[in-house]
N, C-alpha and C positions, 0 to 999 in steps of 0.2 A: 241200431238203424231198424234191423229185426223186425223188433216191437213193431214199425209204424208201415212195413211191409203189408199187409190184407189180400188172400183171396176174395176172388168172387168168382161166381159159378152163377149162367142165366138157365135156364128150361123157358123152349119153345113150344108149344100146346099149342091146337088146332082141334076140329072135331071131326067127328069119322062119322061116318053114314047112319048113326043113330044120332047125330047131334049131342054126343057126348067130345068130351075136351077128355085130346088124347097128347102126352107127351112125346115130340118130337124130333125134338136134336133137345144138347146139352149143350152148357160153352163151359170152357173155367181161363180161364186169367187170370190176371197181376193186381194192383195197385195202392197207392203210396196216402200216408194220411198227412194233409197239409197245414191242418185246423184242426183245432180243440174240438171247437165246434161239429167234427166228425164230418169235416167235407172232405174227402176220399177226389185223387185224381187219377183218370183210364187211363185207355182206348176207346174209341169208343165200336172201334167194331171187335171190339170186346164184349159192351152193353147190350149193341145192337140194335133192335125195335123196339128191349123189352125198356118196362115201367120201372118194373124192381128186378134187384140183385137181389141174391144171398150171399154175407160181405162174411167172408172170417178172419177172425185178428193170428195173434202168434201166440196170444192168452187159450185159446179153443174153443171161445165161445164163439160160437156163428149169432147172426141179425142180417135184421132184412132189411136194404138199402133202400134208397130211393133214385131214378137217376132224375137230377133236376135241370141236365142238361145237357149236347152234347154240339159238336162240329164237325164235320162232317172234313169238311175242309183241313185240316191241320189230325185227323181223329183224334180229337181228343171228349172225355167227357165227363162227370165233374154229378158222384153220389155221396146223397146225404144218411150217415147211420143216430141213430140218439142212443149215445149209449159215452158213459161219464171218463174222464180222465184217463180222457187219452192220446200215444204220445203219434209228439210231432216229427216229421223231418225238419234238418236245418236246407236253408234253403244255401247254393254254390251261385258261382259266379259265369255261367255256361258263355260271358263273352269273352273272358276271364282264359279257355280253354286253349289249347295247346297239344298239338299232334307226337303223342310221342306218351304223353304224360299218362302214370295211369287213371285205372277206369272200375270199379266196381260194380257187375249187376245184383242183384236181386229179385223171384219170381219164383215159381209156382211150375215149373215145367214139364207136362206127365203126371199132376197135381202133387209133385212133388216140393209139400209147404217149402220154405224157406229158402229157398237152396243160393250158397252164393255161386256165383262165375268169377275170374278177374281176366283185368284182357290190357288193352293203348288205348287211350283214342289212336287212329286209324286213319283219320280225312276227317276237314269239315265240309259244312257247305256242303252237301252232296244231296242231292236229285235222286226222289225216284217214283214211278209211278203208279197206281193206285185207280180203285174202280172208282172213285169220286174227282181225280186228275192228277196233277201232280202238285206231290212234297215236298216242298222247299228249305233249304237248311236245317237239314240232316246233321247228326253227330256220327261216323260211323265208327262202330269197335269191333273189334276180334270176340269181343263176349261170347263163351256157348248160350246160345240165346234162343228155346225152344219153343212148340208149342204150350202157352202156359205161361211161360213170361210175356206175354203182353204187357203193357199195365206199371209194371213191377218201374224200382228203380235203380238209376243208372250212377253210382256215385263216386267225386271223389279221396284221393287218398287220405281226405278227415275225414268223410264221409256226409257230406253236406250234397245236397242231391242237384246232379247237373241239367240229369231226364230223364224224357221218362221217356221206357225202350219200346219202338210201336208197328218195326219186322225186321223182318230176315231176309235175304239171298239164298232160292231154297237151291237154286245152281251149284251151290257154293259150301264148303268149310269159312267158320270165325271173320263172314260179316252181318254186321245185325248196323241196324240202325237206330237212332232213339230225337225226341224233341226232346231243342234248347227247354231246358228249367226258362230261360227269362222268358219266351217263348212262350213257352205253357204258359205262366203264373199270366202273361198279356189274354193269353183265349180265357180260362178261368176266373180270371178276374169281370171280362166284359158276361160272364156266363152268371156269373152270382148276380150280377147286377141288373140286366140286365131279358138274362132267360135265355141265351142267344150271341150268334154274334157275325158283329155287322162288319162285310165285306168290303176293303176299297177297291176303291173302280179306277182306271182311266181310262180317261174322254179321252183313248184314241183306239180308232176302227182299221184295220190299214188290208189292200185287198193289191190284186194285181192290175198295175198299167196295160194295156196296150191303147196305140195307137189310138181309137176313138176317148179311148175315155183320157191320155194328154191330149189330145186335142180341148 
């Protein structure tokens, strides 16, 4: 699976007092190639507000990638590169996961490319808070996930993609979270088809009921 895992580097620029373009920040993450046309799934927080990123492939070459869409609520983004004969990850079924089964994470923690860590599925249907609200339906694992692993694949024992690693709980060791691949595929398909994800809204508004409202 490693050849389908990529490193993603973002550079943030600003203008100094002389209106010169200067580098003010740099980020590192991971991604997984899911389509031979050059489409890569990663986290939205990895690409940030960048329009272009640098994608590092397993064979050593680097190329510029274009961010074609993102969804903050699920923390997913899609990057496109123009490279031929790309390896592609095989998809598993995240709805079939069971607590206790083995899992494997691959990513680029702290720039150490294609680092493999093993784990088990610790829990399913977890929810965590993010800057954009609550992210739901997450897979919890005890894989060693560090900065740079974000956006990389979570795999089952057959090497099939079952999730996109997205977050850790900094207060503890061995608590990581991944977006289930079935959910990620739906988001990615929406981004590719219409450039964005249209959220669903339940047409109900709740409020407290005091005696006046009750009357």
